[in-house]
N, C-alpha and C positions, 0 to 999 in steps of 0.2 A: 519530443522535447528532450534536450540534453542539458543537464545541470553540470556545470564545470566545478570540479573540486581540485584545488591546487595541491600538487604532491609536496610532501615534506620529506625529502631524503634523509635517512639516518646516517650518522657518522659515528665511528667508535669513540668511546669516552676518552677525553684527553687528546684526541686527534682533531685538529681544526682544518685538516685538508679538505673535508667536505664543505665546510663553510666557505673556504677560499674558492673552491670550484663553483659553488653556488653564486658567489659574488661576481664571478667572471662570466656567468651566463644569465640570460634573461629569457623568460617564456613569452611567446607571442602566439596569438591566433591569426592565421593568414586566411585571406578570403579574396574573392574576385568580384569586381564591379566593372561591367563593360569589358574593355580589353586590358585592364590594369589589375595588378596584384597588389593588395594592401595588407598591412599588419596592424594589430593593436595589442598593447600589453595585456597579458591575461588577467592581471589583478582586478581591473574594474568590470570585467565581463562576468555577469552573474549567471546567465544562461544563454544557450543557443536553441531557439525554438523554430518550428515550422511557421511560416507566415500565416497569422490568424486572420479571420474575417474582421473587418473594421467598420466602424460607424464614421461616415464622413462629417467633418466639422466645417461649417461655413466660416468665412472671414479668417481662416487659418493660413499660415504660410504655404506656398505651393508644395514645398517638400514634405508636408505632412500628409501621409496617406489616409490617416484617420485614427480612431481610438479603438483599442481592443480590450477584452476582459482577460486578464491573466490571474487566475485563481482568486477572483473577487476584487482585484485591483485594476484600476483604469491605467492602461499602458499606451502612451502615444507611439504610433508606428511611423517611422521616417524613411523615406526613399533616398538611398544614397545615389541611385541613378539620376534622380531629379536634381540633387545637389551638384553632382558632377556633370550635369547636362548631357547625359547619355540618352540615346533614343529610348522612349518608353517601351516597356514590354511587360506582359502579365507575369506574375509569379508562377513558377512551375515546381516540380518535385524536388529540384535541387536548391531552390531559393530558401534562404533562412533569415531569421531576424536575430541579430546580436543584441541582447538585453544588457545595456550598460548603465550603471548608476553613478552619476556625478552630481549628486544632490537631488536629482529627479530621474527616476528610471525611464529610459527611452529604448524603444526597439528599432534598430537600424537594419533595413532590409538590404541584403547583399545577394548577388547572383548565386554564389555557392561558397561554402566554407571548405578550405583545402586541408588544413592541418593545424595542429598545435605543436610548435617547434621550440627547441632550446637554441638560442642564438648567443654566440660568443660576443662579448662586449667589443672585441676587436673588429667584428664584422659590421658594426654600426657606425655610420658616419653622420655628420651634421648635414643640414640642408643647404649650406652655403654653396656646395659644389654644383647643385642643380637649380639654384635660385634663378639663374639667367634663362633657363629653358622651360620651366613649368611654374605654375602658381604654387608656391610652397607655404602659403600663410597658415594652412591647417595641418602641416606636417611637422613632426618632431625629429625626424631622422630618416635615414635610408639604410636598408640592409643590402649588402652586396654579395652576389654569388652564393645563394642558398637555395637548395632544392631545385637546381636547374634554372633558376630565375636570375638573370644578371642584376636586377634591381627590384627590391620590394619597398614601397613607400610606407612609412609608419605614420598612421593617422593620429593626430592629437584631437581626441573627441571633445576635450574641454574647450579648445579653440573653435571646433566645429559647431558646438552647441551655442557658444557665445556669438558666433557669426550669424547663425541661422535662426536662433531662438533666444534673442537677448531678452525679450519680455518674459519668456518662460524662466530663464535663469534668475531674473529679478524677483519674480513671484516665488520661486523656490527658496531664494534667500530670505524673503519675508516670512515664508512658512516656517523656515527653520528657527526664526526668531520668535515664533509663537503667535503671529497674526492669524486670525481666523477669517472665514468668509461668512458674512452676515446674510441672513435670509432676505431676499428682496421684498420690499414692501411697495405695492402699487396702489395708488389711490383709485377708488371707485365710488361712484355715486349710487346711493340706494335707489331702488325702483320707486317711481312716483306712486302716490296713493291713488292716482287716477289710471294706473296701468296694471296689467297682469303680466308677470314674467313667466313664460311657459317654455318647456322643452317639447318640441314637436317631433313626431316620428310617423313612419308609414306602416300600415298593416293592410295587406291585400289591396293596394292601390288607393286606400283611403288615408287621409291625414288626420292624426289624433295629436292631442297635446295634454300635458299634465303640469301643474304648478311646480316651479323649480324648487320651491322649499320642501316639497314632498319627495324630491328625487335625491337619494343618497349618493349615488354614483351611476355611471354608465360603463359597462364593460363588454368586451368581446365575448361571443359565444364560445364556451369551452370545448376542447377536443373531446372531453369525456364527461358524461353526466351519469349519476346513479339513479336507477329506476326505483320508484316507490311502489311496493306490492299493492295490488287491488285498488290502485288510484284511478280516478276518473281520467278520461282522455285529455282533459284540460291540463292535468299535472304532468309535465314532462319528466320530472325527477328532481334531484338536488345536485348542486355543484359545490365545489370547495372554493371559497373566496377568502383568501388570507387565513387559512386554517379554520374556517368556520363554514357551517353548512347553510346554503342558501337554496330554498325551494324555488323551482322555476314553473311558471304558468304561461301557457301559450295564449296570446290574445286572439290569434286566429281561431283556436278551439273555443275560447271563451265567448267570442262574438259570433260563432257559427259561420265563419268565413271559409272560403276554399283553403285546403291544406297545402302546405309546401314544406319540403325538407329544408332545415336551416342551412344557410350558406355563409360565405365570408363577410357578406354585408350585414348579416343579422347582428343586432345589439341587444343586450340585456339591460333594461332600465330597472335599477334597484330602488324600490320604494320602501320607505320606513314610516311606520305609524304605530303609536302606542307601544313602543318597545319591541316590535316585531319587524322583520324585513322579508320581502319577497321580490323575486326577480321576474319581471314580465318580459317575454320574448317578443321583439319587434322585428320587422323586415329590415329597417334601417332607421337611423336617427338623422333628422334633417337639420334643425337649427334651434337656437334660443330666440324666442319671440318676445317682444315687448308690445303688448296689445292694449290700446286704450279701452277702458271699460265700456265706452260708448259703442264699440264694435262687437261687444259680447252680448248674446241674447240667451235667455233660459231655453231649455229644450221645449219644443212645442208641446202643449198640454196633452194632445192625443198620444204623442210618442212617449212622453214622460210616464204615462200610465202603463206602458209595456214593460213588464219585469225584465225582459231581455235587454232593455236599454237603460235600466236603472243605474248602471255604472257611469253613464254620460250625464254630466250636470249642465252643460251649456254648449253653445256653438258660437264661434267667432267668424265674422265675415271679413276677409282681407281682399286687397286688390279690387276695390269697388264691387265686392260681392262675388267675384269670379273664383275665389278660393275659400272653401269652407273647411274649417278645422273643428273637429269635435273634441270637447274638453272632458277628460276623464276625472272623476272625483275619486281620489285615492281612498278616502274614508268609506265610500260605498263599495269600492272594489274589494277592500279588506273584509267586508261582510258577505261577499259572494261565497256561496257554498264551496266552489272549487278552490278558491284561495284559502278559505278556512281549512279545507281538507289538506291542502299542501302544507300549511303551517303546523297543523296538528299531527300529520303523519310523517313528517320528515324524520328519517332514521337518525338516531343519536340525540333527538330532542327530548326524550322522555326523562332523562336524568336531571338536566338543568333547565331545559326548555329554551326555545328560541328567544323568548323575551330576555332571559338572563344572559344569553349570548350577546344580544344586541346591547344590553346595558354595559356589558364588558367592553364592547366595541366603542360605545360612547365615552367610557372612561378613558380609553386609549386614544381618543381623538387628538389629544395634545402631542402624541407621538407620531402623527401622520401629517402630511400636507396633501390637500386635494388639488389635483392638476387636471386641466383640460389638455388632452393629448391630441396633437394634429400631425399631419405628415407633409413633408416637402421632399419630393423625389422618393427615395426609399427610406429616408430617415425619419425618426420620431422626435418630436419636440413637445415640451410641456410648458404651460403658463399657469400661475395660480388662478384658481377658479374665481376668486374675488376680483381679479383684474379684468375679467371678461364681462363687458357690458351686455353684449348679445352676439348671436351668430346668425347670419342671414345668408340666403342664396346670392350667388353672383348674378346680377341682371344680365339679360342678353346683350345689352350695350351700356357702356359707361359714357356719361356726358362729358365731353371735353370742355375744359375751361380755358379761355385765352389767358396767356401769361401765367399759367399755373406753374408751380415748381416742377422741375424735370422729373422728380421722383414720384409724382402723383399720376396714377393711371387715368383718373377721371373722378367724377363725383356721382353720387346717387341721391335720390330723394328718399330719405328715411323718415316717414311720417311728418312731412312738411319741413324737415331740416336738411341742410346740405351736408352730406357726409363725404369728406375726401377719402379716396380709396387708393391704397398703395399695394403693389405686388410684392409680397414678402420674399419671393424668389429673387427679384431684382435687388431688394434691400440687402440680401445676404450673399449677393454675388453668384447666384445659381442661374443655370440656363432657363430661359422663359419656357412656358408651357401653354399650349393652346387651351382655350376655355373648355371646360367639361362639366358634366352634371354633378360630379362629386366635389367640385370646388366650393368653398364657402368664404364669406367675409367675416372675420372675427373683429369685433368692435371693441376698442380699448379707449379709456379716458387718459389722455396724455397731456399733462399740464393744463387740465381743464378743457382740452379739445377732444371731442369724440372723433376718432379716426379709425377707418377700416383697413384691414390687411387681408389680402387674398392668400389662402392656403390651399394646398392640393385636396385635402379632405380633413374632416374632424373625426377622430377615431373613437375616443371614449373619455369619460371622466374617471380618473384613477386616484385612489388613495395610496400614497407612497410613504412608507416608513422613513422617519428621519435617519435611521441607521443606514438606509440604502442611498442616501444623498451625500455626495461628497463634492469637494471643489474640483472643477474641471481644470485641466492644464491650461493655463493662460498663454496662448501661443501668439497672440497679437493684441495690441491695446483694445481694438474694437471688439474682438471676440472675447477678450477677458472681461469686458464690462457687460456685454449683451448675453453671453452664454457662460456665466461664471460657475454654474453648478451642473451636476449630472446625476441622474438617478441610475444606479447600477443594479438592475434587477437580475441577479445572477441565476436564480432558479428558473426564471422565464427566458434566460439568455437574451435579455433586452437591455439596451442602454437608451435612456430618454434624455436628450439634452434640454435642460431647463432654461428657459429664456426669460429675461427680466424686461417686461414691456416698457418700463420707464426709459430704457436706453434704445428703443426702436428708432427714435428720431432725435437728432441733436437739437441744441437750443435754437440755432439759426433756422432749422427746419420747422420747429414749432412756431417761430415768428412768421414764417411764410404761410403756414397753414392758417394762422390767426388772421393774416391779411386776406386770405380767400374768404373766410367766414365773415369778415367785416365788409 
């Protein structure tokens, strides 16, 4: 990274010759894009940095490469090659991003930076002389015969931003006037009293579930855990979760199932009960189920007497009995000796206790938002957990409906109700993806209509501090409404784009979906 400091040449007291010389010259940064050499005045250039890794933003203008993290701030990265219609090429060691602040900092990627030069005012001409030969709308002048170049075009980045990112410029002006970004509020219907809402997951090829109100969050398996001395094999250790210690228990060990080393598919389901929290390690998290109570049966009497199965409270039969899901009772699980040992033996718990730590977390809940994080392509997106009705597998085939809206992939039968299903990739203008086992349908309530959206995978349920959430650069009207906020998790080197489900479908689309249901 290069930070540019503007020189301030000194002149003798009483001698204004230095000021006169300064007035006769101007400093410019010169750079190359494609086959052309350009210049920009030094004053608005804050930094020159290596091209950073970016997060791609759906519904953004084509010239936007994505968003980067620059010392805790979100920085849009713009391709000048795209704007100037040069052939695309990947960045290399010579590529740089010019960080220019004209009300909104933006990083402009150039092929290479050549120099910082002092230009005599006499060497600068207006654009009238070249207007007939090139598009001069974004130029402020031309430098003649400098550094071996017969002509260097001076870019007017204010005009360039207004031309390419007019929506961004408008939002930046509103931000300067003090307008804020409100937290999205998505309507959601409470679970029916005749239904159970469960989070389902796999352990050694068997499907289990637990009531969603007992699940605090779902997180990825950490890179590092701290071992607990003299612990039973069920206790894997403790992990740090937002600067608090969370004991981890392996359900494979707990249920006497074949052992397997954790992998990238493993998820930790964080359970909370009576002021204490424990993380149970699962092979993978499947979906959020809404199960009619008529499909739930108590454990068979003979099995219920077995102390090894005391943690299981019931079984639910789905898909006409072809799918059996064992329901875990968190209250019973917390009384299991291995879980009690994990809670009592976690290092650092002796002074204030895990219960006190959990109470502190509960008090801080107003400082967090709980998001369901899912993936599309390589990017992470989040939606408020209250907006998610349920999460189900994508069926092998979607039923096609004649005269259905073009944006609807098909419909599925969800417990006797017709659920329209939309491919979120198509909605966001991304390339289609062949159906796979990791894909899920996330169900939202949109203007009273239950609608499903196919995502590549559901990653975790994450509590995000309000301090980490900021307004996303509004680069187009659609993107500005749908993806108005971003979670910038600097310590984790992650950026999660926060999606407002209420803007997934416009009013006309809702009317068309209502016509299908009718």
